[in-house]
CHARMM internal coordinates of N, CA and C (Angstrom, degrees):
IC EDIT
DIST 1 N 1 CA 1.4589
DIST 1 CA 1 C 1.5325
ANGL 1 N 1 CA 1 C 111.65
DIST 1 C 2 N 1.2914
ANGL 1 CA 1 C 2 N 117.24
DIHE 1 N 1 CA 1 C 2 N -22.46
DIST 2 N 2 CA 1.4590
ANGL 1 C 2 N 2 CA 121.01
DIHE 1 CA 1 C 2 N 2 CA -177.79
DIST 2 CA 2 C 1.5334
ANGL 2 N 2 CA 2 C 111.82
DIHE 1 C 2 N 2 CA 2 C -64.03
DIST 2 C 3 N 1.3218
ANGL 2 CA 2 C 3 N 117.64
DIHE 2 N 2 CA 2 C 3 N -41.90
DIST 3 N 3 CA 1.4642
ANGL 2 C 3 N 3 CA 121.46
DIHE 2 CA 2 C 3 N 3 CA 179.35
DIST 3 CA 3 C 1.5225
ANGL 3 N 3 CA 3 C 110.57
DIHE 2 C 3 N 3 CA 3 C -63.78
DIST 3 C 4 N 1.3117
ANGL 3 CA 3 C 4 N 116.71
DIHE 3 N 3 CA 3 C 4 N -42.93
DIST 4 N 4 CA 1.4591
ANGL 3 C 4 N 4 CA 120.95
DIHE 3 CA 3 C 4 N 4 CA 178.63
DIST 4 CA 4 C 1.5259
ANGL 4 N 4 CA 4 C 110.92
DIHE 3 C 4 N 4 CA 4 C -61.05
DIST 4 C 5 N 1.3262
ANGL 4 CA 4 C 5 N 117.18
DIHE 4 N 4 CA 4 C 5 N -44.21
DIST 5 N 5 CA 1.4662
ANGL 4 C 5 N 5 CA 121.20
DIHE 4 CA 4 C 5 N 5 CA 178.59
DIST 5 CA 5 C 1.5248
ANGL 5 N 5 CA 5 C 111.20
DIHE 4 C 5 N 5 CA 5 C -62.49
DIST 5 C 6 N 1.3340
ANGL 5 CA 5 C 6 N 116.80
DIHE 5 N 5 CA 5 C 6 N -38.36
DIST 6 N 6 CA 1.4625
ANGL 5 C 6 N 6 CA 121.03
DIHE 5 CA 5 C 6 N 6 CA 179.61
DIST 6 CA 6 C 1.5355
ANGL 6 N 6 CA 6 C 110.43
DIHE 5 C 6 N 6 CA 6 C -66.14
DIST 6 C 7 N 1.3380
ANGL 6 CA 6 C 7 N 116.95
DIHE 6 N 6 CA 6 C 7 N -40.12
DIST 7 N 7 CA 1.4657
ANGL 6 C 7 N 7 CA 121.01
DIHE 6 CA 6 C 7 N 7 CA 178.79
DIST 7 CA 7 C 1.5274
ANGL 7 N 7 CA 7 C 110.10
DIHE 6 C 7 N 7 CA 7 C -64.25
DIST 7 C 8 N 1.3159
ANGL 7 CA 7 C 8 N 116.56
DIHE 7 N 7 CA 7 C 8 N -45.92
DIST 8 N 8 CA 1.4681
ANGL 7 C 8 N 8 CA 120.59
DIHE 7 CA 7 C 8 N 8 CA 178.81
DIST 8 CA 8 C 1.5207
ANGL 8 N 8 CA 8 C 110.74
DIHE 7 C 8 N 8 CA 8 C -61.46
DIST 8 C 9 N 1.3207
ANGL 8 CA 8 C 9 N 117.49
DIHE 8 N 8 CA 8 C 9 N -45.59
DIST 9 N 9 CA 1.4664
ANGL 8 C 9 N 9 CA 121.32
DIHE 8 CA 8 C 9 N 9 CA -179.74
DIST 9 CA 9 C 1.5260
ANGL 9 N 9 CA 9 C 110.99
DIHE 8 C 9 N 9 CA 9 C -62.64
DIST 9 C 10 N 1.3228
ANGL 9 CA 9 C 10 N 117.38
DIHE 9 N 9 CA 9 C 10 N -45.24
DIST 10 N 10 CA 1.4705
ANGL 9 C 10 N 10 CA 121.15
DIHE 9 CA 9 C 10 N 10 CA -179.09
DIST 10 CA 10 C 1.5268
ANGL 10 N 10 CA 10 C 111.94
DIHE 9 C 10 N 10 CA 10 C -64.10
DIST 10 C 11 N 1.3166
ANGL 10 CA 10 C 11 N 116.38
DIHE 10 N 10 CA 10 C 11 N -44.14
DIST 11 N 11 CA 1.4613
ANGL 10 C 11 N 11 CA 118.84
DIHE 10 CA 10 C 11 N 11 CA -179.14
DIST 11 CA 11 C 1.5262
ANGL 11 N 11 CA 11 C 111.08
DIHE 10 C 11 N 11 CA 11 C -69.12
DIST 11 C 12 N 1.3219
ANGL 11 CA 11 C 12 N 118.04
DIHE 11 N 11 CA 11 C 12 N -34.90
DIST 12 N 12 CA 1.4615
ANGL 11 C 12 N 12 CA 120.86
DIHE 11 CA 11 C 12 N 12 CA 177.02
DIST 12 CA 12 C 1.5223
ANGL 12 N 12 CA 12 C 110.72
DIHE 11 C 12 N 12 CA 12 C -66.33
DIST 12 C 13 N 1.3341
ANGL 12 CA 12 C 13 N 117.35
DIHE 12 N 12 CA 12 C 13 N -42.69
DIST 13 N 13 CA 1.4646
ANGL 12 C 13 N 13 CA 120.85
DIHE 12 CA 12 C 13 N 13 CA 177.29
DIST 13 CA 13 C 1.5281
ANGL 13 N 13 CA 13 C 111.06
DIHE 12 C 13 N 13 CA 13 C -62.97
DIST 13 C 14 N 1.3297
ANGL 13 CA 13 C 14 N 117.02
DIHE 13 N 13 CA 13 C 14 N -41.86
DIST 14 N 14 CA 1.4616
ANGL 13 C 14 N 14 CA 121.14
DIHE 13 CA 13 C 14 N 14 CA 178.53
DIST 14 CA 14 C 1.5288
ANGL 14 N 14 CA 14 C 110.57
DIHE 13 C 14 N 14 CA 14 C -60.50
DIST 14 C 15 N 1.3290
ANGL 14 CA 14 C 15 N 116.64
DIHE 14 N 14 CA 14 C 15 N -47.00
DIST 15 N 15 CA 1.4639
ANGL 14 C 15 N 15 CA 121.23
DIHE 14 CA 14 C 15 N 15 CA 179.56
DIST 15 CA 15 C 1.5218
ANGL 15 N 15 CA 15 C 111.14
DIHE 14 C 15 N 15 CA 15 C -62.94
DIST 15 C 16 N 1.3158
ANGL 15 CA 15 C 16 N 117.14
DIHE 15 N 15 CA 15 C 16 N -41.22
DIST 16 N 16 CA 1.4711
ANGL 15 C 16 N 16 CA 120.52
DIHE 15 CA 15 C 16 N 16 CA 178.71
DIST 16 CA 16 C 1.5189
ANGL 16 N 16 CA 16 C 111.06
DIHE 15 C 16 N 16 CA 16 C -62.86
DIST 16 C 17 N 1.3300
ANGL 16 CA 16 C 17 N 117.45
DIHE 16 N 16 CA 16 C 17 N -40.05
DIST 17 N 17 CA 1.4658
ANGL 16 C 17 N 17 CA 120.64
DIHE 16 CA 16 C 17 N 17 CA 178.37
DIST 17 CA 17 C 1.5273
ANGL 17 N 17 CA 17 C 111.22
DIHE 16 C 17 N 17 CA 17 C -65.55
DIST 17 C 18 N 1.3192
ANGL 17 CA 17 C 18 N 117.58
DIHE 17 N 17 CA 17 C 18 N -38.09
DIST 18 N 18 CA 1.4666
ANGL 17 C 18 N 18 CA 120.41
DIHE 17 CA 17 C 18 N 18 CA 176.67
DIST 18 CA 18 C 1.5233
ANGL 18 N 18 CA 18 C 110.82
DIHE 17 C 18 N 18 CA 18 C -61.96
DIST 18 C 19 N 1.3097
ANGL 18 CA 18 C 19 N 115.86
DIHE 18 N 18 CA 18 C 19 N -42.08
DIST 19 N 19 CA 1.4623
ANGL 18 C 19 N 19 CA 120.08
DIHE 18 CA 18 C 19 N 19 CA -178.01
DIST 19 CA 19 C 1.5218
ANGL 19 N 19 CA 19 C 112.44
DIHE 18 C 19 N 19 CA 19 C -69.14
DIST 19 C 20 N 1.3185
ANGL 19 CA 19 C 20 N 118.09
DIHE 19 N 19 CA 19 C 20 N -23.67
DIST 20 N 20 CA 1.4622
ANGL 19 C 20 N 20 CA 121.36
DIHE 19 CA 19 C 20 N 20 CA 178.93
DIST 20 CA 20 C 1.5265
ANGL 20 N 20 CA 20 C 112.22
DIHE 19 C 20 N 20 CA 20 C -78.26
DIST 20 C 21 N 1.3244
ANGL 20 CA 20 C 21 N 117.01
DIHE 20 N 20 CA 20 C 21 N -24.60
DIST 21 N 21 CA 1.4631
ANGL 20 C 21 N 21 CA 121.90
DIHE 20 CA 20 C 21 N 21 CA -177.60
DIST 21 CA 21 C 1.5252
ANGL 21 N 21 CA 21 C 109.42
DIHE 20 C 21 N 21 CA 21 C -84.34
DIST 21 C 22 N 1.3243
ANGL 21 CA 21 C 22 N 116.70
DIHE 21 N 21 CA 21 C 22 N 111.30
DIST 22 N 22 CA 1.4624
ANGL 21 C 22 N 22 CA 120.22
DIHE 21 CA 21 C 22 N 22 CA -177.07
DIST 22 CA 22 C 1.5201
ANGL 22 N 22 CA 22 C 113.07
DIHE 21 C 22 N 22 CA 22 C -68.20
DIST 22 C 23 N 1.3321
ANGL 22 CA 22 C 23 N 117.67
DIHE 22 N 22 CA 22 C 23 N -14.55
DIST 23 N 23 CA 1.4701
ANGL 22 C 23 N 23 CA 121.21
DIHE 22 CA 22 C 23 N 23 CA 179.79
DIST 23 CA 23 C 1.5221
ANGL 23 N 23 CA 23 C 112.10
DIHE 22 C 23 N 23 CA 23 C -113.85
DIST 23 C 24 N 1.3239
ANGL 23 CA 23 C 24 N 117.76
DIHE 23 N 23 CA 23 C 24 N 27.39
DIST 24 N 24 CA 1.4565
ANGL 23 C 24 N 24 CA 117.97
DIHE 23 CA 23 C 24 N 24 CA -177.85
DIST 24 CA 24 C 1.5212
ANGL 24 N 24 CA 24 C 110.39
DIHE 23 C 24 N 24 CA 24 C -67.37
DIST 24 C 25 N 1.3097
ANGL 24 CA 24 C 25 N 116.36
DIHE 24 N 24 CA 24 C 25 N 160.39
DIST 25 N 25 CA 1.4627
ANGL 24 C 25 N 25 CA 120.84
DIHE 24 CA 24 C 25 N 25 CA -171.39
DIST 25 CA 25 C 1.5215
ANGL 25 N 25 CA 25 C 113.56
DIHE 24 C 25 N 25 CA 25 C -66.43
DIST 25 C 26 N 1.3130
ANGL 25 CA 25 C 26 N 117.64
DIHE 25 N 25 CA 25 C 26 N -26.09
DIST 26 N 26 CA 1.4607
ANGL 25 C 26 N 26 CA 119.12
DIHE 25 CA 25 C 26 N 26 CA 178.69
DIST 26 CA 26 C 1.5224
ANGL 26 N 26 CA 26 C 110.54
DIHE 25 C 26 N 26 CA 26 C -72.50
DIST 26 C 27 N 1.3184
ANGL 26 CA 26 C 27 N 116.32
DIHE 26 N 26 CA 26 C 27 N -36.37
DIST 27 N 27 CA 1.4651
ANGL 26 C 27 N 27 CA 119.39
DIHE 26 CA 26 C 27 N 27 CA 177.34
DIST 27 CA 27 C 1.5224
ANGL 27 N 27 CA 27 C 110.68
DIHE 26 C 27 N 27 CA 27 C -69.99
DIST 27 C 28 N 1.3263
ANGL 27 CA 27 C 28 N 117.34
DIHE 27 N 27 CA 27 C 28 N -31.30
DIST 28 N 28 CA 1.4606
ANGL 27 C 28 N 28 CA 118.27
DIHE 27 CA 27 C 28 N 28 CA 179.22
DIST 28 CA 28 C 1.5249
ANGL 28 N 28 CA 28 C 109.99
DIHE 27 C 28 N 28 CA 28 C -65.34
DIST 28 C 29 N 1.3305
ANGL 28 CA 28 C 29 N 117.73
DIHE 28 N 28 CA 28 C 29 N -34.11
DIST 29 N 29 CA 1.4629
ANGL 28 C 29 N 29 CA 120.80
DIHE 28 CA 28 C 29 N 29 CA 175.87
DIST 29 CA 29 C 1.5234
ANGL 29 N 29 CA 29 C 109.49
DIHE 28 C 29 N 29 CA 29 C -64.40
DIST 29 C 30 N 1.3371
ANGL 29 CA 29 C 30 N 116.47
DIHE 29 N 29 CA 29 C 30 N -45.53
DIST 30 N 30 CA 1.4618
ANGL 29 C 30 N 30 CA 120.30
DIHE 29 CA 29 C 30 N 30 CA 179.26
DIST 30 CA 30 C 1.5250
ANGL 30 N 30 CA 30 C 110.36
DIHE 29 C 30 N 30 CA 30 C -60.69
DIST 30 C 31 N 1.3261
ANGL 30 CA 30 C 31 N 116.49
DIHE 30 N 30 CA 30 C 31 N -38.47
DIST 31 N 31 CA 1.4585
ANGL 30 C 31 N 31 CA 120.93
DIHE 30 CA 30 C 31 N 31 CA 179.63
DIST 31 CA 31 C 1.5230
ANGL 31 N 31 CA 31 C 111.02
DIHE 30 C 31 N 31 CA 31 C -66.52
DIST 31 C 32 N 1.3216
ANGL 31 CA 31 C 32 N 117.88
DIHE 31 N 31 CA 31 C 32 N -44.69
DIST 32 N 32 CA 1.4682
ANGL 31 C 32 N 32 CA 121.19
DIHE 31 CA 31 C 32 N 32 CA 178.93
DIST 32 CA 32 C 1.5283
ANGL 32 N 32 CA 32 C 110.73
DIHE 31 C 32 N 32 CA 32 C -62.33
DIST 32 C 33 N 1.3073
ANGL 32 CA 32 C 33 N 116.70
DIHE 32 N 32 CA 32 C 33 N -44.76
DIST 33 N 33 CA 1.4612
ANGL 32 C 33 N 33 CA 120.72
DIHE 32 CA 32 C 33 N 33 CA -179.88
DIST 33 CA 33 C 1.5290
ANGL 33 N 33 CA 33 C 110.49
DIHE 32 C 33 N 33 CA 33 C -63.26
DIST 33 C 34 N 1.3202
ANGL 33 CA 33 C 34 N 116.16
DIHE 33 N 33 CA 33 C 34 N -42.80
DIST 34 N 34 CA 1.4641
ANGL 33 C 34 N 34 CA 120.73
DIHE 33 CA 33 C 34 N 34 CA 179.24
DIST 34 CA 34 C 1.5284
ANGL 34 N 34 CA 34 C 110.79
DIHE 33 C 34 N 34 CA 34 C -61.46
DIST 34 C 35 N 1.3242
ANGL 34 CA 34 C 35 N 116.76
DIHE 34 N 34 CA 34 C 35 N -45.17
DIST 35 N 35 CA 1.4644
ANGL 34 C 35 N 35 CA 120.15
DIHE 34 CA 34 C 35 N 35 CA 178.75
DIST 35 CA 35 C 1.5257
ANGL 35 N 35 CA 35 C 111.39
DIHE 34 C 35 N 35 CA 35 C -63.96
DIST 35 C 36 N 1.3283
ANGL 35 CA 35 C 36 N 117.52
DIHE 35 N 35 CA 35 C 36 N -38.76
DIST 36 N 36 CA 1.4574
ANGL 35 C 36 N 36 CA 121.52
DIHE 35 CA 35 C 36 N 36 CA 178.32
DIST 36 CA 36 C 1.5238
ANGL 36 N 36 CA 36 C 110.75
DIHE 35 C 36 N 36 CA 36 C -62.33
DIST 36 C 37 N 1.3247
ANGL 36 CA 36 C 37 N 117.45
DIHE 36 N 36 CA 36 C 37 N -46.86
DIST 37 N 37 CA 1.4615
ANGL 36 C 37 N 37 CA 121.69
DIHE 36 CA 36 C 37 N 37 CA -179.40
DIST 37 CA 37 C 1.5287
ANGL 37 N 37 CA 37 C 110.20
DIHE 36 C 37 N 37 CA 37 C -65.95
DIST 37 C 38 N 1.3132
ANGL 37 CA 37 C 38 N 117.25
DIHE 37 N 37 CA 37 C 38 N -40.17
DIST 38 N 38 CA 1.4669
ANGL 37 C 38 N 38 CA 120.57
DIHE 37 CA 37 C 38 N 38 CA 177.85
DIST 38 CA 38 C 1.5234
ANGL 38 N 38 CA 38 C 110.61
DIHE 37 C 38 N 38 CA 38 C -61.86
DIST 38 C 39 N 1.3417
ANGL 38 CA 38 C 39 N 116.68
DIHE 38 N 38 CA 38 C 39 N -41.85
DIST 39 N 39 CA 1.4579
ANGL 38 C 39 N 39 CA 120.67
DIHE 38 CA 38 C 39 N 39 CA 177.52
DIST 39 CA 39 C 1.5197
ANGL 39 N 39 CA 39 C 111.89
DIHE 38 C 39 N 39 CA 39 C -61.80
DIST 39 C 40 N 1.3193
ANGL 39 CA 39 C 40 N 116.82
DIHE 39 N 39 CA 39 C 40 N -40.97
DIST 40 N 40 CA 1.4714
ANGL 39 C 40 N 40 CA 119.85
DIHE 39 CA 39 C 40 N 40 CA 177.94
DIST 40 CA 40 C 1.5195
ANGL 40 N 40 CA 40 C 110.84
DIHE 39 C 40 N 40 CA 40 C -63.05
DIST 40 C 41 N 1.3142
ANGL 40 CA 40 C 41 N 116.47
DIHE 40 N 40 CA 40 C 41 N -40.37
DIST 41 N 41 CA 1.4719
ANGL 40 C 41 N 41 CA 119.88
DIHE 40 CA 40 C 41 N 41 CA 179.75
DIST 41 CA 41 C 1.5174
ANGL 41 N 41 CA 41 C 110.86
DIHE 40 C 41 N 41 CA 41 C -66.35
DIST 41 C 42 N 1.3279
ANGL 41 CA 41 C 42 N 117.44
DIHE 41 N 41 CA 41 C 42 N -37.78
DIST 42 N 42 CA 1.4563
ANGL 41 C 42 N 42 CA 120.44
DIHE 41 CA 41 C 42 N 42 CA 178.48
DIST 42 CA 42 C 1.5224
ANGL 42 N 42 CA 42 C 111.63
DIHE 41 C 42 N 42 CA 42 C -65.87
DIST 42 C 43 N 1.3211
ANGL 42 CA 42 C 43 N 116.52
DIHE 42 N 42 CA 42 C 43 N -29.26
DIST 43 N 43 CA 1.4713
ANGL 42 C 43 N 43 CA 120.93
DIHE 42 CA 42 C 43 N 43 CA 177.60
DIST 43 CA 43 C 1.5167
ANGL 43 N 43 CA 43 C 112.33
DIHE 42 C 43 N 43 CA 43 C -88.31
DIST 43 C 44 N 1.3490
ANGL 43 CA 43 C 44 N 114.98
DIHE 43 N 43 CA 43 C 44 N 1.47
DIST 44 N 44 CA 1.4692
ANGL 43 C 44 N 44 CA 121.25
DIHE 43 CA 43 C 44 N 44 CA -178.41
DIST 44 CA 44 C 1.5282
ANGL 44 N 44 CA 44 C 111.60
DIHE 43 C 44 N 44 CA 44 C 59.16
DIST 44 C 45 N 1.3106
ANGL 44 CA 44 C 45 N 114.71
DIHE 44 N 44 CA 44 C 45 N 38.92
DIST 45 N 45 CA 1.4541
ANGL 44 C 45 N 45 CA 121.62
DIHE 44 CA 44 C 45 N 45 CA 179.47
DIST 45 CA 45 C 1.5279
ANGL 45 N 45 CA 45 C 108.16
DIHE 44 C 45 N 45 CA 45 C -103.19
DIST 45 C 46 N 1.3126
ANGL 45 CA 45 C 46 N 116.49
DIHE 45 N 45 CA 45 C 46 N 129.26
DIST 46 N 46 CA 1.4564
ANGL 45 C 46 N 46 CA 120.21
DIHE 45 CA 45 C 46 N 46 CA 179.86
DIST 46 CA 46 C 1.5129
ANGL 46 N 46 CA 46 C 110.46
DIHE 45 C 46 N 46 CA 46 C -109.26
DIST 46 C 47 N 1.3290
ANGL 46 CA 46 C 47 N 115.58
DIHE 46 N 46 CA 46 C 47 N 139.85
DIST 47 N 47 CA 1.4696
ANGL 46 C 47 N 47 CA 120.20
DIHE 46 CA 46 C 47 N 47 CA 178.36
DIST 47 CA 47 C 1.5108
ANGL 47 N 47 CA 47 C 109.86
DIHE 46 C 47 N 47 CA 47 C -79.97
END
COOR INIT
IC SEED 1 N 1 CA 1 C
IC BUILD
């Protein structure tokens, strides 16, 4: 059970560190997608 607990702890710490970084790569994807959708709305283009 010790190995399993270590894996859970490590992955939780990794995820927490990602969430603390305001410029992490997952947020950059969300930002690009948001800008793309906003641009489509400004052009009155519907998907």
